[in-house]
C-alpha positions in Angstrom: 14.0 -4.9 76.1 13.4 -1.2 76.7 13.9 2.1 74.9 13.8 5.6 76.3 13.2 8.9 74.5 12.7 12.5 75.8 9.7 14.5 74.4 10.5 17.5 72.4 8.3 20.4 71.3 7.8 20.9 67.6 5.4 22.6 65.2 3.9 19.2 64.4 3.5 18.5 68.2 1.7 21.9 68.7 -0.8 20.9 65.9 -1.5 17.5 67.2 -1.8 18.4 70.8 -5.3 19.9 69.8 -6.3 16.6 68.2 -4.8 13.9 70.4 -5.3 13.9 74.2 -1.8 13.1 75.0 -0.1 14.0 78.2 2.0 16.7 76.9 5.4 17.2 78.7 5.2 13.9 80.5 8.1 11.6 79.8 7.2 8.0 79.4 9.0 4.7 78.7 8.6 1.9 76.1 8.3 -1.7 77.3 8.2 -4.7 75.2 5.8 -7.4 76.4 6.5 -11.1 76.3 4.3 -11.5 73.3 6.6 -9.0 71.4 4.2 -6.2 71.4 5.1 -2.7 72.6 3.5 -0.9 75.6 4.1 2.5 77.0 4.2 3.4 80.7 4.4 6.7 82.6 4.9 4.6 85.8 6.6 1.2 85.9 4.1 -1.6 85.6 1.3 0.7 84.6 0.9 0.7 80.8 -1.1 3.4 79.0 -4.4 2.0 77.8 -6.8 3.4 75.2 -5.0 6.6 74.7 -3.1 8.7 72.1 0.4 9.7 73.4 3.3 11.8 72.1 6.8 10.4 72.3 9.9 12.1 70.9 7.9 14.3 68.6 5.7 11.5 67.2 2.1 10.4 67.9 1.1 6.9 68.8 -2.0 5.1 70.0 -2.2 2.4 72.8 -5.3 0.2 72.6 -7.5 -1.0 75.5 -5.0 -3.7 76.3 -2.1 -1.3 76.3 -0.5 -2.4 73.2 0.9 0.0 70.5 -1.4 -0.1 67.4 -0.4 0.1 63.7 -2.5 0.7 60.6 -5.8 2.6 60.5 -7.1 3.7 64.0 -10.2 5.6 64.7 -9.9 8.6 66.9 -13.4 8.7 68.5 -13.0 12.3 69.6 -12.2 13.5 66.2 -14.4 10.8 64.4 -11.5 10.4 61.9 -9.3 7.4 61.1 -5.5 8.0 61.3 -2.8 5.9 59.7 -0.1 4.5 62.0 3.1 3.1 60.4 5.0 -0.1 61.1 6.7 1.8 63.9 3.4 2.8 65.4 3.8 6.5 64.6 1.2 8.5 62.8 2.2 9.0 59.1 1.6 12.3 57.2 1.0 13.0 53.5 1.7 9.5 52.4 0.1 6.5 50.6 -0.7 3.5 52.7 0.2 0.0 51.5 -3.4 -0.6 50.4 -3.3 2.6 48.4 -5.2 5.0 50.5 -3.9 8.5 51.3 -3.1 9.8 54.8 -3.2 13.6 54.9 -1.3 16.3 56.5 -2.6 15.4 60.0 -2.4 11.7 59.3 -6.1 11.2 58.8 -7.8 9.4 55.9 -8.6 11.6 53.0 -11.6 9.9 51.6 -12.4 12.5 48.8 -8.9 12.4 47.4 -9.1 8.6 47.5 -12.5 8.6 45.7 -11.0 11.0 43.0 -8.0 8.7 42.4 -10.2 5.7 42.1 -12.5 7.3 39.6 -9.6 8.7 37.5 -7.9 5.2 37.3 -11.3 3.6 36.5 -11.8 6.1 33.6 -8.3 5.5 32.3 -8.8 1.7 32.4 -12.1 2.0 30.6 -10.4 4.0 27.9 -7.9 1.2 27.4 -10.7 -1.3 26.8 -12.6 0.9 24.4 -13.1 0.3 20.7 -11.3 3.4 19.7 -8.3 2.6 21.8 -7.9 -0.8 20.2 -8.5 0.7 16.7 -5.8 3.3 17.4 -3.3 0.5 18.3 -4.2 -1.4 15.2 -3.3 1.7 13.1 0.0 2.1 15.0 -1.1 5.2 17.0 -0.3 5.2 20.6 -3.1 6.7 22.9 -1.9 9.1 25.4 -3.5 10.9 28.4 -3.0 14.1 30.4 -4.3 15.2 33.8 -4.6 19.0 33.9 -6.8 21.5 35.5 -8.9 22.8 32.6 -11.4 25.0 34.2 -9.4 26.6 36.9 -11.1 25.0 39.9 -7.9 23.3 41.1 -8.9 19.8 40.3 -7.0 17.9 37.6 -9.2 16.8 34.7 -8.7 14.2 32.0 -7.8 14.7 28.4 -7.2 11.6 26.1 -5.8 11.5 22.5 -5.2 8.8 20.1 -1.6 9.8 19.7 0.9 12.4 20.7 2.1 13.2 17.2 1.0 15.5 14.3 -2.6 14.8 13.3 -3.6 13.4 16.7 -7.4 13.5 17.7 -8.7 14.3 21.1 -10.9 11.3 22.0 -12.2 12.2 25.4 -12.4 15.2 27.9 -13.8 14.7 31.3 -13.9 17.2 34.2 -14.0 16.4 37.9 -17.0 17.6 39.7 -16.1 17.5 43.5 -19.6 18.2 44.8 -20.9 15.2 42.8 -17.6 13.2 43.3 -17.6 12.1 39.6 -16.2 12.9 36.2 -18.4 14.8 33.8 -18.0 14.6 30.1 -16.9 18.1 28.8 -17.3 17.4 25.2 -18.8 14.9 22.8 -16.7 13.5 19.8 -18.0 12.0 16.6 -16.6 8.5 15.9 -17.0 6.2 13.1 -18.6 2.7 13.5 -15.1 1.3 14.1 -14.4 3.6 17.0 -12.0 5.8 14.9 -12.2 9.6 15.2 -13.5 11.2 12.1 -11.1 13.6 10.2 -10.3 16.7 12.3 -11.0 15.1 15.6 -10.0 18.0 17.7 -7.1 19.8 19.4 -7.3 21.5 22.9 -5.7 24.9 23.3 -4.9 26.7 26.5 -4.7 30.5 26.7 -2.8 31.2 30.0 -3.3 34.9 29.8 -7.0 34.9 29.3 -7.5 31.8 31.5 -9.4 30.0 28.8 -9.3 26.6 27.1 -10.5 26.1 23.6 -11.4 22.9 21.7 -10.7 23.2 17.9 -12.2 20.8 15.4 -11.1 21.2 11.8 -12.4 19.3 8.9 -10.5 18.2 5.7 -12.6 20.6 3.7 -11.5 23.6 5.8 -14.6 23.6 8.0 -13.9 24.8 11.6 -15.7 24.4 15.0 -14.5 26.2 18.0 -15.7 25.5 21.6 -14.7 27.6 24.7 -14.3 26.6 28.3 -14.1 29.4 30.7 -12.9 29.3 34.3 -15.1 27.3 36.6 -17.3 26.2 33.7 -18.3 22.4 33.6 -18.3 22.2 29.8 -17.2 23.5 26.4 -19.6 26.0 24.9 -19.9 26.4 21.1 -18.5 29.7 19.9 -17.8 29.5 16.2 -18.9 27.4 13.2 -17.4 27.7 9.8 -18.9 25.2 7.2 -19.0 24.7 3.5 -22.4 23.6 2.3 -24.0 22.9 -1.1 -27.1 24.7 -2.2 -30.0 23.4 -4.4 -27.8 24.1 -7.6 -24.8 22.2 -6.2 -22.9 25.4 -5.6 -20.7 25.9 -2.6 -22.0 28.1 0.2 -19.9 29.6 2.9 -21.6 29.6 6.3 -20.6 31.2 9.6 -22.6 30.3 12.6 -25.6 29.4 10.4 -25.4 32.5 8.2 -24.5 32.4 4.6 -21.7 34.8 3.7 -19.2 35.5 1.0 -16.0 33.5 0.7 -14.1 36.7 1.6 -16.2 37.2 4.7 -15.9 33.5 5.6 -12.1 33.6 5.4 -11.8 36.9 7.3 -14.1 35.8 10.2 -12.3 32.4 10.3 -9.0 34.1 10.7 -10.4 36.4 13.5 -11.9 33.4 15.3 -8.5 31.6 15.3 -6.9 34.8 16.7 -9.6 34.8 19.4 -8.8 31.2 20.2 -5.1 32.0 20.7 -3.2 29.9 23.1 -1.1 26.8 22.3 -2.0 23.1 22.2 -1.8 21.2 25.4 1.4 19.2 25.9 3.0 16.8 28.3 0.9 13.7 27.5 1.7 10.3 28.8 1.4 6.9 27.3 -1.0 4.3 28.9 1.5 2.4 31.0 0.9 1.2 34.6 3.9 3.3 35.7 2.6 6.5 34.1 -1.0 6.0 35.3 0.2 5.4 38.9 2.8 8.2 38.8 0.3 10.8 37.6 -2.8 9.7 39.6 -1.1 8.7 43.0 0.8 12.0 43.7 1.6 13.4 47.1 -0.4 16.5 47.4 1.0 20.0 47.3 0.1 22.6 50.0 -2.2 24.3 47.5 -4.0 21.0 46.6 -4.3 19.9 50.2 -7.0 22.6 50.7 -9.1 21.1 47.9 -9.4 17.8 49.7 -9.8 18.7 53.4 -13.1 17.4 54.5 
């Protein structure tokens, strides 16, 4: 059983001609051995061995016995592993059956694989946490969002206890690519049962100023505002509005630690909220296997590919 094909020039071929030492422009022929495996010959009876070849615009590898390989294969010259599909051809920008990612040149993208693994692990841990179980008991459905918060290109994690009115942010973690791990961007005050205390937080994004704010409001009107600027790894405290009781049990209005009049307190609070601006983050997903897989295991865009090239 034989099959023939004529090589054709393409943009993909031009790129991979630099990577794979194939005999460009030389027409070969596929032969199927008695054991059912495929071999490739430039001359009858002389199978190509231990070589990358280009055939009909696709890249293949023949092992030391001359058989076409599938799965992950190490290109010793490039010191990279490339994924070859069931048909033997190098696959590009796709997930392999075991869940790894083959990049734009077909090579293994270890950093992106590590990121996806850590993100999934974090989401799975959230599902097992005390606050998650408590939210479910109260009829609240926890949700998550992957979004680039600090403008470095990497999608970070925001988790809330529900997606409706009065929802509380429970966790915010940013991806640190140099350390290859998630870093907590904010700490949240929980009760002993794992429930968020009143005013558990809302995240606002201001697209024009490229800022992200965390707002925590108390039932008594107190307000805490935290700001994350571009490329910052954490929220930084900006404003604090609290109501305290003095030695005579009288109410005191406090702004960033300073006692002020009620009018000053209300005016500065209004100005702080204007400074915060933006609108609440939206587009959250419930914790289903389908949603987690769909959001985490995404084929990379051209812009995202540059982030993960090693």
